[in-house]
Structures are given as structure tokens and as C-alpha cells.
C-alpha positions as MATLAB code, in Angstrom:
seq = 'MPEGDTVHLSAKHLNAALQGAKLTRCDIRVPKFATVDLAGETVHEVASRGKHLLMRIGEFTIHSHLKMEGSWHLYHHGTPWKRPAYSARAILETANWVAVGFQLGMLEVVPTADEESVVGYLGPDLLGPDWNADVAEANLIADPSRPVGLALLDQRVLAGLGNVYRAELCFLRGVLPTRPVGEVENVDKLVDLAHRLITTNQDRSERTTTGRLRGQMTWVYRREGKPCMRCGTKIERGSLGEDVHSQRDTYWCPRCQS';
ca = [
      97.163  100.803   88.893;
      94.348  103.386   88.548;
      93.650  105.269   91.828;
      92.145  108.666   92.518;
      95.163  110.554   91.233;
      95.153  108.577   87.977;
      91.474  109.309   87.336;
      91.868  112.961   88.388;
      94.746  113.397   85.820;
      92.735  111.592   83.141;
      89.747  113.884   83.726;
      91.976  116.946   83.616;
      93.398  115.977   80.167;
      89.958  114.967   78.764;
      88.413  118.195   79.988;
      91.153  120.315   78.448;
      90.586  118.583   75.077;
      86.780  118.206   74.987;
      85.202  120.945   77.136;
      82.981  123.206   75.074;
      83.171  121.092   71.916;
      80.322  119.290   70.187;
      80.459  115.569   69.758;
      80.575  114.415   66.119;
      80.492  110.741   67.059;
      79.328  108.798   70.111;
      79.799  105.024   70.107;
      79.011  103.296   73.423;
      79.967   99.670   73.182;
      78.072   98.341   76.174;
      74.876   96.432   75.306;
      72.592   98.332   77.733;
      73.692  101.718   76.364;
      74.546  100.839   72.757;
      71.719  102.861   71.374;
      72.756  106.043   73.204;
      73.866  108.692   70.728;
      74.997  112.005   72.071;
      76.396  113.285   68.783;
      75.561  116.928   68.382;
      75.600  117.565   72.096;
      78.125  119.827   73.797;
      80.679  118.482   76.339;
      80.129  120.732   79.370;
      82.796  119.181   81.607;
      84.864  116.103   82.389;
      85.377  115.678   86.108;
      86.545  113.032   88.590;
      84.870  111.968   91.830;
      87.177  109.632   93.775;
      87.962  106.841   91.337;
      84.981  107.588   89.077;
      85.070  109.654   85.883;
      82.100  111.803   84.875;
      81.684  113.201   81.323;
      78.848  115.722   81.360;
      77.480  115.977   77.838;
      74.212  117.733   76.985;
      71.781  116.684   79.711;
      73.545  113.355   80.341;
      76.634  112.030   82.162;
      78.783  109.194   80.863;
      79.925  107.541   84.090;
      82.917  105.249   83.956;
      85.202  103.469   86.431;
      88.601  102.153   85.357;
      88.660   99.252   87.861;
      92.026   97.420   87.423;
      92.783   97.686   83.694;
      90.777  100.563   82.234;
      92.022  103.805   80.758;
      90.909  106.698   78.653;
      93.111  107.801   75.743;
      93.114  110.951   73.585;
      94.104  110.824   69.987;
      94.232  113.187   67.030;
      92.157  112.006   64.056;
      94.075  109.419   62.069;
      96.509  108.561   64.850;
      96.872  104.763   65.477;
      95.443  103.569   68.804;
      97.834  102.184   71.454;
      95.424   99.504   72.551;
      93.412   97.010   70.359;
      90.059   98.236   69.005;
      88.213   95.266   70.401;
      88.980   96.540   73.943;
      87.325   99.912   73.313;
      84.133  100.453   75.281;
      83.459  104.064   74.315;
      84.508  106.254   71.410;
      83.741  109.978   71.547;
      84.823  112.263   68.710;
      84.912  116.032   68.271;
      86.256  118.056   65.377;
      89.749  117.892   66.920;
      89.923  114.866   69.118;
      89.104  111.182   69.532;
      88.579  110.050   73.126;
      88.617  106.222   73.570;
      87.794  104.410   76.814;
      89.536  100.981   76.858;
      88.611   98.035   79.145;
      86.404  100.143   81.373;
      85.352   98.202   84.374;
      82.065  100.189   84.522;
      80.311  102.309   81.846;
      76.867  103.701   82.035;
      74.891  106.792   80.897;
      72.628  108.616   83.357;
      70.814  111.957   83.331;
      73.169  114.526   84.879;
      70.351  115.482   87.193;
      70.553  111.930   88.607;
      74.365  111.828   88.883;
      74.213  111.459   92.662;
      72.417  108.130   92.201;
      75.731  106.654   91.014;
      78.330  108.569   93.082;
      76.368  109.969   95.952;
      77.413  107.212   98.335;
      81.053  108.251   98.140;
      82.882  109.778  101.113;
      84.793  113.040  100.836;
      86.912  113.177   97.638;
      90.606  113.529   98.474;
      91.156  115.560   95.290;
      87.710  117.169   95.037;
      86.168  120.445   96.132;
      84.144  118.556   98.720;
      87.255  117.383  100.576;
      86.564  117.513  104.318;
      89.231  116.037  106.590;
      86.975  116.064  109.657;
      84.254  114.093  107.903;
      86.826  111.667  106.543;
      88.280  111.082  110.003;
      84.822  110.617  111.529;
      83.998  108.086  108.778;
      87.247  106.270  109.371;
      86.783  105.785  113.108;
      83.025  105.016  112.884;
      83.757  101.279  113.137;
      86.695  101.040  115.560;
      86.993   97.288  115.204;
      87.524   97.351  111.504;
      91.089   96.753  110.234;
      92.551  100.114  109.122;
      93.676   98.568  105.810;
      90.019   97.803  104.964;
      88.676  101.124  106.078;
      91.167  103.034  103.885;
      89.931  101.170  100.818;
      86.268  101.811  101.523;
      85.224  104.567   99.103;
      82.308  105.427  101.442;
      84.816  106.470  104.012;
      86.986  108.697  101.821;
      87.103  108.534   98.047;
      90.233  108.072   95.955;
      92.527  105.587   97.670;
      93.411  102.227   96.229;
      95.686   99.333   97.037;
      98.977  101.225   96.497;
      98.102  104.074   98.834;
      96.612  101.686  101.399;
      99.907   99.814  101.763;
     102.088  102.912  101.612;
     100.060  104.873  104.093;
     100.102  102.109  106.647;
     103.861  101.766  106.277;
     104.492  105.512  106.593;
     102.356  105.733  109.699;
     103.953  102.587  111.182;
     100.724  100.557  111.547;
      99.928   97.077  110.306;
      97.001   97.109  107.837;
      95.280   94.501  110.134;
      95.293   96.752  113.167;
      91.813   97.876  114.235;
      91.080  101.525  113.514;
      90.260  102.083  117.147;
      93.840  101.146  118.074;
      95.444  103.538  115.561;
      96.953  106.608  117.186;
      96.485  109.963  115.613;
      93.974  109.009  112.901;
      93.876  112.706  111.905;
      97.552  112.473  110.853;
      96.760  109.355  108.745;
      94.009  111.302  106.967;
      96.235  114.318  106.495;
      99.024  112.158  105.079;
      96.616  110.522  102.641;
      95.547  113.977  101.395;
      99.105  115.235  101.111;
     100.372  112.129   99.241;
      97.618  111.960   96.681;
      97.674  115.747   96.146;
     101.430  115.648   95.512;
     100.881  112.947   92.867;
      97.783  114.446   91.186;
      99.612  115.860   88.162;
     102.199  113.062   87.749;
     101.970  110.264   85.256;
     103.965  108.058   87.650;
     103.053  107.886   91.295;
     105.680  108.158   94.087;
     105.418  107.824   97.807;
     109.135  107.807   98.566;
     109.826  111.231   97.066;
     111.873  109.690   94.346;
     111.002  110.405   90.699;
     112.964  107.452   89.395;
     114.133  104.134   90.830;
     112.198  102.830   93.848;
     109.035  104.876   94.084;
     107.189  102.842   96.709;
     108.200  101.681  100.210;
     106.415   98.330  100.464;
     103.909   97.970   97.594;
     104.787   94.949   95.496;
     108.175   94.620   97.260;
     107.493   91.308   99.021;
     110.719   89.414   99.892;
     112.850   92.531   99.346;
     114.538   94.359  102.223;
     112.779   97.286  103.816;
     114.464  100.459  102.718;
     114.434  101.628  106.387;
     115.416   98.625  108.461;
     116.395   95.875  106.000;
     113.671   93.417  107.154;
     112.051   91.492  104.310;
     108.773   92.973  103.182;
     105.760   90.628  103.637;
     102.620   90.178  101.549;
      99.219   88.925  102.591;
      95.479   89.145  101.683;
      93.125   91.423  103.451;
      89.409   91.562  102.756;
      86.088   91.110  104.478;
      85.226   88.056  102.368;
      86.946   85.927   99.781;
      85.509   88.049   96.900;
      86.963   91.359   98.217;
      90.407   90.130   99.286;
      93.292   92.205   97.965;
      97.024   91.748   98.515;
      98.664   94.174  100.882;
     102.266   94.673  101.883;
     104.067   95.584  105.106;
     107.330   95.618  106.990;
     106.987   93.418  110.170;
     109.542   95.500  112.003;
     108.533   99.038  111.023;
     104.885   98.383  111.429;
     103.060   97.047  114.500;
];
């Protein structure tokens, strides 16, 4: 599942391949931006901001969000794609590479000067140069009655965490995701753990929160009905969201978390 570390790694690979090169082809397959053609423009940088990917080309930024199913792939010319062509939403070519964005949940083109209009609302980026633990902690406790599991997913609080990290962080800190933030002890340690976990995974193709690089790589995420690896109690699953449209499954150990 794409989270901040996934997007960060994707941006790193795209930047290594494309930075400084001129586009020879630009095919945006989203109706609103289908006429945009940045061919001939130079790729200045590909960067991530939380779970958003920013491709700065010429005077414009191609802004994408992977949502649940999206991904960016890099291919050498003539190499078969690993996903069907009909799912491609953007195709960018240089002399050496073909970058393809598949099933992107969001894709738009904005002037780079206006980039903040699409990502300026985000909180401190856990993997970015603007990371500020004090600001993240202040954002997290700003609404003490809010369930901690919801606050951790709010990209305005801190940017980069998704459903996997939400469940794993709550387990590792021993708190139920439904517990109000104001009742969580040592919120600074929760923020610090979030930063350490995602930083540890930033260059890995497979995420781990258990420290294992094979086998069971999460403590509770998608382990409902299975025994907790600490106490043996069956892991539970439930929905958590502020309304029916935002509800997401989360996972916890009823004995290790309270």
C-alpha cells in the first residue's frame, strides 16, 4: 500500500533517471490536462511531499497522488510494461527512459510557482526537509478529543503516514486507535517513533515494522484473527473514520493495547 516511504522511494528513482533530461514525449491521459505538452522542457527535479509526488518540469509541476492502487514505473525504451496500457495516466519519455504513471488517484498540472496551492495544507513531512517534530506534536494534540488513529492519518497533522503505519504505531505504543489523543501519554514518543519507522523504511521496497526483512513484517496490520506475536491474543479489526466515506479498517491487539 503506498504510504510516504513508497512515494519517497518512487521520487528518488524517478529523479535519478529524469533529472536534467529533456522530455521527448509528454502524454497526460486525464481529460482536463490532455492538451498539456511539456515535450522539449527540462526535468528539474522529482520530489515527494508526504504522499504526493511532484515532477518539476520547465515552469510546471506534474502533481500526482497514488491513492490505493497507483504507481510510477521506469522502463528502458522497448521494454514491455508490467501493467496494462489502458491503466496508464501519464507517459513521459526522455532519450533514455520512459516513465509511466499507472492508475494514479490524482493527476494534475500546475505552475510550479503555484505548487503550494496543492500541497501547502500538508503538515510537516516525515521524510522531508521541513520535518519538525515539535510542530507535528502540536498539531497532533490540537484536538484532544479526536481518536489518535484518526489524527495520525490526517495529512494536515503530519504528512506521510497511511493505514499500515497507523495500526503499527498504535500497537507499538500500546494504545487503542480509538483512544482520544488527549489521553495518550508521551505523544512526543509517538511522533518520534513515527519518524524513526518511516525513515528506516524509506529505501526499502518492502516495508517492515517488526525489524524482520522476511516472514512476518507487521505486528497487527491485516492480521485479524491471528495470534498477537507478543501475547497470543487474537488480533481484531474494525473501522475507524469520521464519517462513512472516510472509514478505513484498522487492527489492534485487545490485550497489548488499551
